[in-house]
C-alpha positions in Angstrom: -4.6 19.8 -15.2 -6.5 16.5 -15.6 -7.1 14.6 -12.4 -7.5 10.8 -12.6 -9.2 8.8 -9.9 -8.0 5.2 -9.6 -10.4 2.6 -8.4 -9.1 0.3 -5.7 -9.8 -2.2 -3.0 -8.2 -1.6 0.4 -6.9 -4.6 2.2 -6.1 -4.3 5.9 -3.9 -7.0 7.3 -3.9 -7.2 11.1 -3.3 -10.5 12.7 -3.6 -11.8 9.1 -7.2 -10.7 8.7 -8.1 -9.1 5.4 -10.9 -6.5 4.9 -11.9 -5.6 1.4 -13.5 -2.2 0.7 -14.2 -0.6 -2.7 -13.1 3.0 -2.9 -10.9 5.4 -4.9 -7.6 7.1 -4.3 -6.7 10.8 -4.7 -3.8 11.6 -7.0 -2.7 15.2 -7.6 -5.1 16.5 -5.0 -4.5 18.3 -1.7 -5.9 17.4 1.7 -9.7 17.8 1.8 -10.0 18.5 -2.0 -13.2 17.4 -3.6 -12.8 13.9 -5.0 -16.3 12.7 -5.8 -19.6 13.7 -7.4 -20.8 13.7 -3.7 -19.8 17.1 -2.4 -19.5 15.7 1.2 -16.5 13.6 0.1 -12.9 14.9 0.2 -9.3 13.6 0.1 -7.6 12.3 3.3 -3.9 11.6 3.0 -2.7 8.2 4.2 -0.4 8.6 7.2 2.5 6.5 5.7 2.4 8.0 2.2 3.1 11.5 1.0 1.5 11.0 -2.4 -1.5 8.8 -1.9 -4.9 9.7 -0.3 -8.3 8.2 -0.1 -11.6 9.7 -1.0 -13.9 9.6 2.1 -17.0 11.2 3.7 -15.6 14.1 5.8 -18.7 14.8 7.9 -17.7 12.5 10.7 -17.4 13.7 14.3 -13.8 14.0 15.5 -14.7 12.4 18.8 -15.3 9.1 17.0 -11.7 8.9 15.7 -9.0 7.2 17.7 -5.2 7.9 17.4 -3.2 5.4 15.3 -0.8 3.1 17.1 2.9 3.4 17.0 5.1 2.0 15.5 3.7 1.6 12.0 0.6 3.8 12.3 -1.8 0.8 12.7 -5.4 0.6 14.0 -6.8 -1.7 16.6 -9.5 -3.0 14.3 -9.3 -4.1 10.7 -12.2 -1.9 9.6 -10.2 1.3 10.0 -7.2 2.9 8.1 -4.7 5.4 9.4 -5.0 8.8 7.8 -4.0 12.4 8.3 -6.9 14.6 9.5 -5.5 17.9 10.8 -9.0 19.4 11.3 -9.4 16.8 14.1 -5.9 16.2 15.3 -2.3 16.9 14.3 -1.5 13.2 14.8 -2.7 10.4 12.5 -6.1 9.0 13.2 -7.9 5.8 12.4 -10.7 6.4 9.9 -13.6 3.9 9.4 -13.4 2.1 6.0 -17.2 2.3 5.8 -16.7 6.1 5.0 -14.7 5.5 1.9 -17.0 3.1 0.1 -17.7 4.1 -3.5 -21.4 3.9 -2.9 -20.9 6.9 -0.6 -18.2 8.6 -2.7 -18.8 7.7 -6.3 -16.0 8.8 -8.7 -16.4 11.7 -11.2 -15.7 9.2 -14.1 -14.6 5.6 -14.6 -11.1 4.4 -15.4 -9.4 1.0 -15.6 -9.6 -0.9 -12.3 -6.7 -0.9 -10.0 -6.3 -2.2 -6.5 -4.8 -0.6 -3.4 -4.0 -2.5 -0.3 -3.2 -1.1 3.0 -2.8 -3.4 5.9 -0.5 -4.5 7.3 -0.4 -6.8 4.3 -0.7 -8.0 0.5 -1.6 -6.6 -4.0 -2.9 -5.9 -8.6 -1.0 -3.9 -11.6 -1.9 -2.8 -15.2 0.9 -1.1 -17.1 3.8 0.3 -15.2 5.4 3.5 -16.4 8.6 4.8 -14.8 9.5 8.5 -14.6 11.9 9.5 -17.5 14.8 10.1 -15.1 14.2 7.0 -12.9 17.1 4.7 -12.2 16.2 1.0 -12.2 17.4 -1.8 -10.0 16.1 -5.4 -10.1 16.1 -8.6 -8.0 15.0 -12.1 -9.1 14.1 -15.1 -6.9 11.4 -17.7 -6.6 8.7 -18.9 -4.2 9.1 -22.6 -3.7 7.7 -25.4 -1.5 10.7 -24.8 0.7 10.0 -21.1 1.2 8.7 -19.8 4.6 4.9 -19.3 4.9 3.0 -16.5 6.5 1.7 -17.4 9.9 -1.8 -18.7 9.8 -1.8 -19.3 6.0 -0.2 -21.4 3.3 1.2 -18.4 1.4 4.9 -18.6 0.7 7.0 -15.5 1.0 10.5 -14.2 0.4 12.1 -11.1 2.0 14.5 -8.8 0.2 16.9 -6.6 2.1 17.2 -3.0 0.7 20.2 -0.6 1.1 19.4 3.0 0.2 22.1 5.5 -0.7 20.0 8.4 -1.8 16.7 9.5 -0.2 13.6 9.8 -2.3 10.5 8.2 -3.7 11.0 4.7 -4.9 8.5 2.4 -6.7 8.6 -1.4 -6.6 6.8 -3.5 -9.2 6.8 -7.2 -9.9 7.0 -9.4 -12.9 5.7 -13.0 -12.4 3.1 -15.5 -13.4 1.9 -15.5 -9.8 -0.6 -13.0 -8.3 2.0 -11.1 -6.2 1.8 -8.8 -3.2 4.3 -6.8 -1.3 4.8 -5.1 2.1 7.6 -2.8 3.1 9.3 -2.9 6.5 11.8 -0.6 8.2 14.5 -1.5 10.8 13.5 -5.1 10.9 11.0 -7.8 10.0 9.2 -10.2 12.4 6.8 -12.7 10.7 5.1 -13.3 14.0 4.5 -9.5 14.5 3.7 -8.3 11.1 2.7 -4.8 12.1 5.8 -4.1 14.3 8.1 -2.8 11.6 5.6 -2.3 8.8 5.7 1.1 7.0 3.6 0.4 3.9 1.4 -2.4 2.4 -0.3 -0.1 -0.1 -0.3 -2.0 -3.3 -1.8 -1.2 -6.6 -2.4 -4.0 -9.1 -2.7 -4.5 -12.9 -4.7 -6.9 -14.9 -1.9 -9.5 -14.5 -2.2 -9.2 -10.7 1.3 -7.8 -10.3 1.9 -5.5 -7.4 3.1 -1.9 -7.4 4.2 -0.2 -4.1 5.7 3.3 -3.7 7.3 4.8 -0.6 9.7 7.5 0.4 12.9 5.8 1.5 15.6 7.4 3.7 19.3 7.0 2.9 21.1 4.8 5.5 17.9 3.3 6.8 17.5 -0.5 6.5 14.4 -1.7 4.7 12.9 -5.1 4.0 10.5 -5.9 1.1 8.3 -8.9 1.6 7.0 -10.6 -1.6 4.2 -13.1 -1.3 1.0 -14.0 -3.2 -2.2 -12.0 -3.0 -5.0 -14.5 -3.2 -3.4 -17.9 -3.9 -2.2 -20.2 -1.2 0.5 -22.7 -1.9 1.4 -20.9 -5.2 5.0 -21.2 -6.3 7.0 -19.6 -9.2 9.7 -17.2 -10.2 9.4 -13.5 -9.8 11.4 -10.3 -10.5 11.1 -7.1 -8.5 12.0 -3.9 -10.3 12.8 -0.8 -8.3 12.7 2.7 -9.8 13.8 5.9 -8.1 16.5 8.6 -7.9 19.4 6.1 -7.4 20.3 2.4 -7.6 19.1 0.3 -4.7 21.1 -2.6 -3.4 18.6 -5.5 -3.3 19.7 -8.8 -1.7 
């Protein structure tokens, strides 16, 4: 089996503050698997994702790690990310982003750049491939000068309500001339308290700066997908969100 390491930048959005760290994700690897040419690095699974991990230095004292905050598995400071680390604690822990830098954990080989963002907010894309048996749903709208803006910024956003009939892994991607970004919320959305209902803001991006966000959705649970721009403030334009997964989603 060939394992591919995807390069990314992690964005943490707490109180609309963004921290950018260069690192790499783990795909097709188990917890603590070797993920770098540095033998001290291993995979740590992100707390809110069953299929995405980060490559990090593991030789860090457990006493330095603080529990993640509920709801949403957030961290008090923007220079930490919530991960699973069962060697230290059965509950998710906040891990310092300085330990996942590619200068500490260089990849085995180099691939096309991609971006992952975990915040509380914002995303890039390359080519999107859907699983052969995926069922597609789509939703189109536009960011305009009349759209709401994120608190503390001039970035317009739209929210999309999601109704799930079948539980499973769903992937959301965008098609737009804008540099898009997405965040997924469960059981509600409060623009003044972004982290309150947030369940994922892990975006990967392609060369067209289009987001891709994947998450396991539960049938009967209300979700909200927020679509905004990644870098550009005041940017407007049309967009389409494509959802792929085991069943149709109702997007409205």
